N, C-alpha and C positions, 0 to 999 in steps of 0.2 A: 467376506474376507476381512480379518482383523489386521489393521495396519497402524503404523506410528511414524512420527517425523519430528523435525526440529524447526522452530520458528527463529529465523535469523535474517534481519534485513540485509540486502546487498551492501549497503553502506557500512554495516558493522563487520564485514569481513576484514581480516588482517591483511597486511601487505604494505607495499611502498606507496609513497606519494599521497598520503594524508586521508584517503577515503577508500572504503571497500569498493571493488569494481570487478570487471570481467577478466581479471588477471589470473596468473597461475594459482593464486590463493583460492580463487573460486573453484577451480578444478580440484585442488587438494581437498577442499571442503566436501565436494561431491564424493570423492574417493572415501573420505572419512565416513560419510553417511552410509555409503554402500557397505563398507567394512563393518559398520555398526548394525547392519541388517535393517536400516530404516527404509521406508518407502517414499517419504515426502520431505521436500525442503519447502517450507512456507516462507514467503518474502512479503514485504510491504509494497505499495504501489511504486512503479519504476518510471514515472513520468518526470519531466523537468520541473524542478521545484522553484517556487517564487519566494516572496517575502515571508520570512519566518522559517523557511527551509522545510516546510511540512510536505511530505509526499501526498498528503490529502488535499493540498492546494496547489494544483499544477497548472502550468501554462497551456497544457493540452492533455486530454485524456487518451489521445492516440500516440503521442510522441514519447520518445525515450529520454532518460536523464543523461545529459552529456558527461556528467561527472563519472558515470559508470564505464565510460570508454577506457580501456586499458592503455596507459601510456607505454607500458612495456611492449604491447603489441604494435604500437606506432613506431617505437624504436626498432623493433624487429623488422618492420616493413620499410624502414629507411626514411620515414616521414619526420622523425625527430631523432635527436642524439641524446645519449644518456647525460651528457654534460649539460644540455639545455634543460632537461627535466630536473637534474640535481640543483641547478642554479635557481629554480623556482622556489626552493626551500619549502616544500609541501609536507615534510616529514617531521616537523618539530615535536609533535605529540602523538605517539602511536595509539593512544587509547581514546582520544577525543578529536572530533573533526572541526577544523577551522573553516567554516563555510565562506568567510570573507576571502580567504586566500584561494579557495577553490574557485570562487567566482571570478577573481581577477587573473590569477596565475595560470590556472588550468585552461581557462578560456583563451588566454594568449597562446598557450602551447597548441591548443586545437586549431587556432587560426594559422599558426606556422605549418602544422601538418596539412591543413587544407591547401595552403599556397604551394605545397610541394607535391600534392597528390595528382595523379592522372586518372582519378576515378571517373571523370566525365566521359572518358573514352571506353569505359568498361560496359559490356552488354548487361552485366548484372545490375549496374547502377541505373541504366536506362529502364530496365524492367522494374526495378524497385520504384523509381519515380512514377512510372505509369500505374503500377498496381496500387500505389498509395496516394494518388493524386487527390482523391476525395477529401483528404485531411491535410496532406503535406503542403499544398499550395497556400492554404489559409495560414497554417502554422508558421511556415518559413517567412511569409510576408508579415505576419503579426510580429514575429520576433525581430525582423529587420526594422520595422516601424518603431517598435519599443526601444531598440537601441538608438534609433535616430532621434527619439524624443527623451533621451536620458533616462530610460527605464520607467517612465511615468505610466500610470494607469491609462488605458486607452480612452477613458471618458474625457481626458484633458486634451486629446488630439484635435486637429482641425475637424470641423463638423463633417465635411464630406468623407474624410477617412474614418472618423469615429463611427459614422452611420453606415459604413460599408457600401458606399456608392460605387457602382461598377466603373464608371469613367475614371474616377479618382484612383481607384485601385489599380487600374491598368497603367496609369501614369506612374504611380508609386512603384509598381513592379519593374518598370524600366529604370527608374532612378536608383533603386536599391538592388538591382539584379545580382551584384557581386555578393552582397550580404545575404540575399536569399540563397544563393548557391552555397554559401558557407553552411547555413542551417540544413540544407538538403544533404550536404556531405556528412555532417554530424549525425543525422538520423540514419543515413545509409551505414555508416561505420557502427553505430550503436546496434542496429538490427543484425548486421553481419556477425558481430561479436556475440550477441545474445543467442542467436540461432545456433552458432557453433557450440556455445556452452550448454544450451538446452539439449542439443543432439548428443553431447557427451554424457549428460545426465541420463538420457534415455538408454544409452548403451550400458550404463551402470545400474539400470533398474530404478533410478530415482525420478520421481514425478514432481513437477513444480506446481505449488499452490500459489497463484497470483492473487492480487488484492486490488479491488477498485472501489473508490468512493462512490456512493450513490449519486452525489452531486458533483458539479464542476465548479471551478473557481470563477468568480466574477471577472477577474483579470486573466482571461484565457481566450485562446483562439476559438474555442468551442462556443462560448457565449457571444463573442464579438461577431462571429460569422453566422450564427444561427439564433439570433435573438427572438425570432418569431416563435421559437419553441419554449419560451419562458414567460413567466407571469410579469407583464409589463403594464404600465399605465398608458394613458392616451398620448403622452409625449415620447413613448418608447423607452422610458426609464424603468428600472426595477421597482415593482410594486410591493412584493413580499419576499422575505428571505428566510432561510432555513435556520433551525435551532431545535432545542428541546425545552419543555416547560420547567418552571420551578419545581423543585422536589426537596427531599431531605438532605441532599448533598449540596444544593445551590438554591438560595432564596430568590435569585434573579433568573434562574434557568441558564441555558447556554445559548448565546447568540453567535451562530456560525457565520452568518452573512452571505452564504451562497445563494445565487438566484434559484428560484423554484421553477420546476417544469410546468408548462401549460399542457397537462396530460390530454385534454380533449384534442389539442392540436397534434400531439404525437399520434394519437389514435387515428385521426383524420389522415395522416401520412403513412399509416400502416406500421407505425413504430420504426420507420426506416433508420433514424439516427441511432436508436438503441440497438437495432439489429446489426448495424455496422460496428457499433462499439463492442458488442458481444463477439462478433466475428473476429475483430482485432485481438481480443483477449484469447480466443481459441487458437489464434496464430501464435501467441506468445506463451501461453500457459497450458498445463494439463488439467488443472482445476481452477475455478474462479471463486474467490470469496468476495461477496458483495457486502460492503459496509452499510450499516443502518438499513437493514432489509425491511424493517417495519414501515419505512417511508413509502413502500409500494402499496401498503394497505391504507394507512392514513399518514399524512405528513403535517408537521407543525409549521404554520405560516405566521410570520412575525412582520408587522409593518416595517418597511425598509428604513423609515426615518427614526425608529426606536433605538434606544441604547441598551435595553434589556429585553428579555424574552417574555416579560410579564403579560403583555397585551396580545400575545399570540393565540391562535386557535387552530383546531384540527380541521383538515380538509381531506377529501377522499382521494386516494391514489388510484392507479390503474388496476390494482388487484391482479387476479389470475389472468386477465386478458393479455397483459404484456407477455407473460410466460408461455401462454398458448402460442403467441406469435413466434417466440423464440424457439419453442419446440417444433413448430411447423417448419421453420427455416433450417434449424440445425440438428433436429432430433433430440435425443436425451442429452441435455447439456450438463456437464459436471459442475455444479454450483454449490457452494456452502452459503447458507443463509445466516448472516450475523444478526440474530434476533435479540440481542442483549438490550438491557434498559427496561423501559416501561412496556411490558408485553400484555396485550389484551387478548381476549378470546378470538377476535377476528384475525389478529396477527397469527395466532397459533393455527387457525383454520387455513390461512393462506399458505403457511409453511407446509402443513399436511397436504394440501391440494397440489402443491408443486412437487412434493416428494423429495425435496432437497433436505439434506442433513442440516440440523441447526447446531448452535454452539452452546457448550456448557463450560462455565468457568468456576473452578473449585474455590477460588478466593471468595466468590459471591455466596458460597454455601454457608458461610459463618457470619453474615452481616446481621447484627442484632437490630439495626435500624429498619430492616425489611425482612422480618422473620418469615412472612408468608412466601414472598418471592424467593427467598434464600432456599426454601425447601426444593425448588425446581432444580437446584444445582447440586444436591446431594446425590452421590452415585447410585444409591439404591433405588432412586426414582427414574433413572435413565431408561429410555428405549434405545435399542442398538443404533438406529439411524441418526447418529449425532456425532459431533467432534468435540472431544473434551480437552480443555487446556487447564494448566495450573493458573495461568494468567495470560494476558495479552499485552500488546505493545502499549496500551493505554493504562495498564495497571502497574502498581508497584511490583518489584520482584518479590517472590515469596519471602526471601530473607528480610527485605525491607518492610514488607507487610506485617510480619511477625512482630517487628519492633513498634508498630503503630496502631495495631488493633487494641480494643479495650481488653482489660484483664479477664472479664467474663467470656469474651470471644476466644481469647487464647486458651482459656481453660477448656472450652468446648472443643476447640481444635485438637488439643492434646488428648482429650478423652476419646474423641472420634478416631484418632489415629493410633491410640494406645501408646502414647509417648509418656514415659515415666521420668525422663531426665530434663535438664535445662538446656540440652544441646540443640541449638536452633538448626544446625545442619541435619539432625535426625528428623526434625519436622519437615524440612524441605524435601528430604529424600522420601519420606513416607507420603507426602503430597504427590510426588512423581509416581510412586508406586500405586497410589490410589487412582490416578488417572490411567496408568498402564493396565491395571487389573480390572478396570470397570468394563461394563458390557458395551460401552461406546465402540462403534465400528472403527473409529480413528482416534488416536491420542496424539496431540501435538504439544511439545514442551518447549518453552522459550529457552534459548541457550543459557541465559543468565541464571535460570533456576538449576540447570544441570551443573553450573559452575559455582553455586552457592554465593552469588554476588548480591550485594545490598543495593540500595536505591541510587548509589552513584552510577550504577549501570542501567538505570531506568531509561527507557526509550522516550516516553512522552508523558507529560503531565498536562492533561487537557485544560484548556482555557489559560495557558501560560505561554509565553514566548521567550526566546533567547537562550533557553537551556535544554532544548529538546533535539531529538534526532542526531545526537552526537556520539553515542557510545560505540566503541569498537572493541572487538575481541582481539586478544593477543594470539599469535601463532602457537605459542607454547600451551595455550589453554586446551588445544586438541590433543590431550594426553593419552597415553596408552591405558592409564587407569580408567579414565572416563570411557574410552572405547570398550574396554572389557565389561564395565558396568552396564553400558547400553546393550551390548551383545547379550548379556545374561538376562536383563529385564525383558527385552523383546522376545527372546526364546521362551522365558518362563511364563509369559502371559500371552503367548501365541500370536505375537504381532510381527515376528521376524519373517523376512523373505527367504524362500528356499534357495 
């Protein structure tokens, strides 16, 4: 079945109070997708974000982002007043997110809502807490302790707390029980709102593609409570961290800093942690996109004390063994393998063995610095079992990309697309058509490309901080003109739903 969809992070939705969330705007976007005959809404990770506001560096891989809780819903439920929400002054810029204000003002509002809530008396809350105990207890305590320590990294906490000693944790749970209860309330409200939104999407025939990073953040409840599952030295400190090697794009490589998994230990435990993680994703999403899929074949390990990736080396990942365990537990799991970057024959073999669709990015097809690899991204070389994108959240928008590629690359683009004018919008539109008309089973287009937006609407510039994850769409961008164009393209190229 040929399908298509749109990539738009939750935080990029329009609406009141400074950030996209599970408000009426989210429901309207689902209506728009359905009217446009789309099948998928692809989002970015929805976990609580930490320093740098990146959804790929979360305090928990199981928890939800408190910013996505709809203040309108809390007003409707009598837990907040409109005057209180307006007084927070979260709406100063409709097109850019002020995360500093969200962190302070939205958190204060959520605490007010918590103080007025009677959720602890609800059967649904008690069931939620029991069903999610395996991660919720650690996460709520971790966040309460983080607040008590001024937001500092857990490595600076008292030794018995830092090292997750049972007696100390029991004492801390008593001292901070009210703070723990707040974080449980936030997660309950998040999941309740998300499940309602996802159910509405299902009614409209829209499926959600979720996104999870392969790695977890060092400053997370996941690492704090499960350090035995990671590569540590004899003192229990991180020995190796994640990244990618130097290449034509970066002489130093990329140093991500995430702790690396001790895969033999995971295998010894039957991949239980990973099975729980995938199970949670199946609860939240219809399809799971796993970032940096090649790390399951081989992963790049960098000494933790290094400041660049130059001294890193490749080590063996779990390979097909992990995915056999997932299939045994959950059957045929709908996963998209993000196999971008340096792809080897063994990575290709792993993707083939899993049967998962992999990713094709059209911007990569015209990169003169990697002419051999670029060939993989030209549509005439595709096999149907793939997902094609014009670009991803880590790329420039196509409009911005056109402005920054080399003249000879632009000439190749125009020749391939048969563009005879200097109109950049025509290039963007023909890139979208190239994706939609390809043999790829699924086509996903970032909203910015449909709107002809330049790099001021770029989501992320890798290896930078302070300017990412901020772009928001305006409500008026969901125009009738765009709707009719999407309807026509999805019908023309056999991707529309009946």
